[in-house]
N, C-alpha and C positions, 0 to 999 in steps of 0.2 A: 490505593489504587493507582496505578503506574501512568507516566504521562502520556503513553498512547492511549489508555482507556480515558483519560481526563480530555487530551483532544477529541477522542471519539464521540465524548458527550458531548462537546459544543457543537461537533459537527450535527449529530442528533437535533440538537435543539434549535440550529440555525435551518434542519431540515422541516421541524415542526413548527417553528415560530419564524418565519422567514424577516428577514431585517433588512432595510435600504442600506444601500452601497456595500452588502457583504457578499465575496468573492465566492464564499461556499455557496450562497442561496443562488448565485449567478449560473454556479455550476449545476446545481438541482433542477433549477428553470431550465436549461439547456438540454439538460436530459443525460440519461448513458452515453449516448454517441460522444457527447463533447467531454464529458468525465472520462470516457477510455481515451480518446485522442490526449488529453494532458497525461494520463498514466504512460502511456506510449513515448509522447513527447519528455517527459521526465526521466524516464528509463533511458532513451538514447542519451539525454544530457547527462545524466550518472555514468553510462560508459564513457563518454567522452571526458571525463572529469577523472575517472579512474585512470585513463590511458595518459592523461595529460599530468598526472602524478602530484596534484595539489592537493594537501589535506583539508584545506578551507573548502575549496571548490568542491571537492569529493562531499564534506560534511554537509554543505549547503544544497547540494542536487539530492542526495540521498534525502535528507527531510524534506525536500518537495516531494519526491517520490511518495515518501512514507504517506506524509498528508493526502497525497491524491489518491494514494490506494485506500484509506480509511474513507475519503470521501465515498469510492466505489462500493466499499464494503456496508455503508451504512445505506446507500442507494439499494443494495441487494438485499438489505434486513440481514446480513450476516455480523456477528459481533466479535470484539476483540478477543474477547474471551474465547471464542469457538476457536478461533487462528490460535491463541497460545496455547490451548488445550490441544491442539493438534500438533505444535511444536514441540511440546511435553511429550506425547507418546513417542512421536520421533525420535527424540534425544536418548531416550531410554533402548532402542533399538542397536545391536551390534551386528556386526559380519553382514553388512547388506551388501557388500559387494557382487555377489552372484546376483542378486536382483537387479542392481545397478546396470551391470554388463547386460543382462536379459531382456530388461526396460529398452537399453539403446538400442540392442538390437532388432528388436520390434518395434522401433521408431521409424 
């Protein structure tokens, strides 16, 4: 089991068995809007960290972002394995430049 899956399991456990003083439980209590707000904040902080070019800061912010994304996935009943499966499908694709250009044109 990967570290992501282990963390996801802990998040699911907190969702199913709330614990006092748990930040994860707090997020689930506040609901999807709060979870998504945190995803957005962490995304912005990750961008700023990358612009600053400090590796330790980038690692910390990406870790925060991944954690909040996992909370969002748990809230939406989406498993880490389903995301990993999608990434595996995408990694096998070759020559998608035309599709990317078409997608950008239509956006």
